[in-house]
C-alpha positions as a LaTeX table, in Angstrom:
\begin{tabular}{lrrr}
\hline
Residue & $x$ (\AA) & $y$ (\AA) & $z$ (\AA) \\
\hline
Met1 & 0.00 & 0.00 & 0.00 \\
Arg2 & 1.10 & 3.54 & $-0.67$ \\
Phe3 & 0.44 & 6.22 & 1.88 \\
Lys4 & 0.68 & 9.94 & 1.49 \\
Leu5 & 1.50 & 12.06 & 4.51 \\
Thr6 & $-0.32$ & 15.36 & 4.72 \\
Glu7 & $-0.12$ & 17.99 & 7.39 \\
Leu8 & $-3.17$ & 19.87 & 8.62 \\
Asn9 & $-2.92$ & 22.28 & 11.52 \\
Gly10 & 0.40 & 20.80 & 12.54 \\
Val11 & $-0.94$ & 17.22 & 12.64 \\
Thr12 & 0.38 & 14.63 & 10.19 \\
His13 & $-2.24$ & 12.36 & 8.61 \\
Glu14 & $-1.71$ & 9.19 & 6.60 \\
Gln15 & $-4.03$ & 8.55 & 3.68 \\
Asp16 & $-4.38$ & 5.30 & 1.78 \\
His17 & $-4.59$ & 6.31 & $-1.87$ \\
Gln18 & $-5.00$ & 2.70 & $-3.02$ \\
Ser19 & $-8.52$ & 2.43 & $-1.64$ \\
Pro20 & $-11.18$ & 2.64 & $-4.38$ \\
Arg21 & $-13.25$ & 4.89 & $-2.11$ \\
His22 & $-10.53$ & 7.55 & $-2.24$ \\
Arg23 & $-10.49$ & 7.47 & $-6.03$ \\
Gln24 & $-14.21$ & 8.03 & $-6.45$ \\
Asn25 & $-15.63$ & 11.50 & $-6.86$ \\
Pro26 & $-17.89$ & 12.48 & $-3.99$ \\
His27 & $-21.54$ & 12.96 & $-4.98$ \\
Tyr28 & $-22.37$ & 15.42 & $-2.22$ \\
Pro29 & $-19.26$ & 17.04 & $-0.79$ \\
Cys30 & $-19.90$ & 19.04 & 2.35 \\
Arg31 & $-18.11$ & 20.96 & 5.02 \\
Phe32 & $-19.19$ & 21.80 & 8.52 \\
Arg33 & $-17.22$ & 24.41 & 10.39 \\
His34 & $-17.30$ & 24.58 & 14.17 \\
Phe35 & $-16.73$ & 27.87 & 15.97 \\
Ser36 & $-16.35$ & 28.24 & 19.69 \\
Gly37 & $-18.19$ & 31.06 & 21.36 \\
Asn38 & $-21.74$ & 32.41 & 21.30 \\
Pro39 & $-22.68$ & 31.19 & 24.78 \\
Glu40 & $-26.34$ & 32.17 & 24.31 \\
Gly41 & $-26.87$ & 30.59 & 20.90 \\
Phe42 & $-28.93$ & 27.51 & 20.12 \\
Leu43 & $-28.32$ & 25.40 & 17.05 \\
Asp44 & $-31.20$ & 25.52 & 14.58 \\
Phe45 & $-30.86$ & 24.25 & 11.02 \\
His46 & $-32.60$ & 22.14 & 8.38 \\
Leu47 & $-31.45$ & 18.98 & 6.62 \\
Thr48 & $-32.71$ & 17.32 & 3.46 \\
Thr49 & $-31.83$ & 14.06 & 1.83 \\
Pro50 & $-28.99$ & 14.16 & $-0.75$ \\
Gly51 & $-30.02$ & 15.17 & $-4.27$ \\
Asn52 & $-33.40$ & 16.37 & $-3.06$ \\
Pro53 & $-32.93$ & 19.88 & $-1.66$ \\
Ala54 & $-36.58$ & 20.78 & $-2.29$ \\
Gly55 & $-37.85$ & 17.56 & $-0.70$ \\
Arg56 & $-38.86$ & 16.77 & 2.83 \\
Val57 & $-37.01$ & 18.95 & 5.33 \\
Ile58 & $-35.72$ & 17.55 & 8.61 \\
Asp59 & $-35.60$ & 20.21 & 11.32 \\
Ile60 & $-32.81$ & 20.02 & 13.86 \\
Gln61 & $-33.30$ & 22.18 & 16.91 \\
Ala62 & $-31.07$ & 21.81 & 19.92 \\
Ser63 & $-32.82$ & 21.49 & 23.24 \\
Gln64 & $-29.94$ & 23.27 & 24.94 \\
Pro65 & $-27.20$ & 25.69 & 24.03 \\
His66 & $-24.09$ & 23.98 & 22.75 \\
Pro67 & $-25.53$ & 20.74 & 21.37 \\
Leu68 & $-23.45$ & 17.65 & 21.86 \\
Ala69 & $-21.54$ & 16.09 & 18.99 \\
Glu70 & $-23.72$ & 13.01 & 19.49 \\
Gln71 & $-26.82$ & 15.10 & 18.78 \\
Leu72 & $-25.31$ & 16.43 & 15.56 \\
Phe73 & $-24.27$ & 12.93 & 14.52 \\
Ala74 & $-27.75$ & 11.56 & 15.26 \\
Gly75 & $-29.34$ & 14.36 & 13.21 \\
Ala76 & $-27.07$ & 13.80 & 10.21 \\
Trp77 & $-27.44$ & 10.00 & 10.45 \\
Ser78 & $-31.21$ & 10.39 & 10.67 \\
Ala79 & $-31.33$ & 12.48 & 7.49 \\
Cys80 & $-29.17$ & 9.97 & 5.64 \\
Tyr81 & $-31.00$ & 6.91 & 6.96 \\
Ser82 & $-34.39$ & 8.49 & 6.13 \\
Gly83 & $-33.29$ & 8.82 & 2.53 \\
Ala84 & $-32.09$ & 5.20 & 2.56 \\
Val85 & $-35.48$ & 4.06 & 3.91 \\
Gly86 & $-37.16$ & 5.73 & 0.93 \\
Leu87 & $-34.75$ & 4.05 & $-1.50$ \\
Ala88 & $-35.17$ & 0.67 & 0.19 \\
Ala89 & $-38.98$ & 0.93 & 0.17 \\
Lys90 & $-38.90$ & 1.75 & $-3.53$ \\
Glu91 & $-36.58$ & $-1.19$ & $-4.24$ \\
Lys92 & $-38.75$ & $-3.59$ & $-2.18$ \\
Lys93 & $-41.95$ & $-2.09$ & $-3.67$ \\
Val94 & $-43.30$ & $-1.32$ & $-0.21$ \\
Ala95 & $-45.64$ & 1.65 & 0.09 \\
Leu96 & $-44.83$ & 3.43 & 3.32 \\
Pro97 & $-47.78$ & 5.14 & 5.01 \\
Glu98 & $-48.14$ & 8.83 & 5.69 \\
Gly99 & $-46.43$ & 9.63 & 8.96 \\
Thr100 & $-43.51$ & 7.25 & 8.42 \\
His101 & $-40.45$ & 8.66 & 10.12 \\
Val102 & $-37.11$ & 7.72 & 11.61 \\
Glu103 & $-35.81$ & 8.39 & 15.09 \\
Ile104 & $-32.15$ & 7.85 & 15.91 \\
Glu105 & $-30.79$ & 8.10 & 19.43 \\
Val106 & $-27.03$ & 8.18 & 19.98 \\
Asp107 & $-25.63$ & 7.82 & 23.47 \\
Leu108 & $-22.16$ & 8.62 & 24.73 \\
Gly109 & $-21.21$ & 6.10 & 27.39 \\
Gln110 & $-18.20$ & 5.25 & 29.47 \\
Gly111 & $-17.01$ & 1.85 & 30.60 \\
Arg112 & $-13.70$ & 0.36 & 31.63 \\
Gly113 & $-12.13$ & 3.80 & 31.48 \\
Glu114 & $-13.07$ & 4.35 & 27.81 \\
Tyr115 & $-15.76$ & 6.36 & 26.08 \\
Phe116 & $-18.03$ & 4.68 & 23.54 \\
Leu117 & $-21.12$ & 5.33 & 21.42 \\
Gln118 & $-24.24$ & 3.24 & 21.15 \\
Ala119 & $-27.32$ & 3.88 & 19.04 \\
Arg120 & $-30.95$ & 2.95 & 18.54 \\
Leu121 & $-32.58$ & 3.37 & 15.13 \\
Thr122 & $-36.36$ & 3.22 & 15.07 \\
Val123 & $-38.51$ & 3.29 & 11.94 \\
Phe124 & $-42.10$ & 4.33 & 12.68 \\
Ala125 & $-44.59$ & 3.27 & 9.99 \\
Pro126 & $-48.08$ & 3.42 & 11.52 \\
Gly127 & $-50.44$ & 0.76 & 10.18 \\
Ala128 & $-47.89$ & $-0.85$ & 7.82 \\
Asp129 & $-47.01$ & $-4.53$ & 7.58 \\
His130 & $-44.36$ & $-5.12$ & 10.25 \\
Ala131 & $-42.42$ & $-7.77$ & 8.30 \\
Ala132 & $-42.29$ & $-5.63$ & 5.15 \\
Val133 & $-41.09$ & $-2.53$ & 7.03 \\
Thr134 & $-38.50$ & $-4.64$ & 8.88 \\
Glu135 & $-37.08$ & $-5.75$ & 5.52 \\
Val136 & $-37.02$ & $-2.12$ & 4.38 \\
Ala137 & $-35.30$ & $-1.04$ & 7.62 \\
His138 & $-32.56$ & $-3.68$ & 7.24 \\
Leu139 & $-31.99$ & $-2.85$ & 3.57 \\
Ala140 & $-31.82$ & 0.87 & 4.46 \\
Asp141 & $-29.18$ & 0.01 & 7.07 \\
Ala142 & $-27.16$ & $-1.72$ & 4.33 \\
Ile143 & $-27.56$ & 1.29 & 1.98 \\
Cys144 & $-26.94$ & 4.21 & 4.39 \\
Pro145 & $-23.32$ & 5.44 & 4.40 \\
Tyr146 & $-23.57$ & 6.45 & 8.08 \\
Ser147 & $-24.75$ & 2.95 & 9.01 \\
Lys148 & $-21.90$ & 1.48 & 7.01 \\
Ala149 & $-19.40$ & 3.76 & 8.73 \\
Val150 & $-20.39$ & 2.69 & 12.24 \\
Arg151 & $-20.94$ & $-1.01$ & 11.51 \\
Gly152 & $-18.71$ & $-3.01$ & 13.81 \\
Asn153 & $-17.63$ & 0.12 & 15.66 \\
Ile154 & $-20.64$ & 0.86 & 17.85 \\
Asp155 & $-23.56$ & $-1.19$ & 19.12 \\
Val156 & $-26.69$ & $-0.40$ & 17.11 \\
Val157 & $-30.21$ & $-1.68$ & 17.78 \\
Leu158 & $-32.68$ & $-1.46$ & 14.88 \\
Asn159 & $-36.39$ & $-1.26$ & 15.80 \\
Val160 & $-39.56$ & $-1.10$ & 13.73 \\
Val161 & $-42.83$ & 0.25 & 15.14 \\
Thr162 & $-46.00$ & $-0.23$ & 13.09 \\
Ala163 & $-48.68$ & $-0.01$ & 15.80 \\
\hline
\end{tabular}
């Protein structure tokens, strides 16, 4: 493998340029800049699914000043996973009912002197066939880049609620 060393803010990073993922062009490049300060400010922004800026908007509103990184991660993962649920439902030819939504909870925990994340993904599809939505939820988990990124790294529980 070939590695390239780059320096960013005085920190040296190694990058594997042999990986096919590094050679692909990103479909939706993004940047999020974090600034310290503004002790009174609350985070309030809107997310949409990639490639659908005029589509369904996901509102993210912090319940406290200075939202936790876990809250931001859960919000971004939720937007991505929601899009994957739509793709999976289309692929499986499952009509999702009005009111279908995703809730993702991410917890920061500590055990044995180390910090860790754990998550619960819940797909709510009121009145839908539970088995069909479960298949959609699992396929969405296989499609979603955030789910792929955390697979094997954090404990994730996937739930489906149809009642």
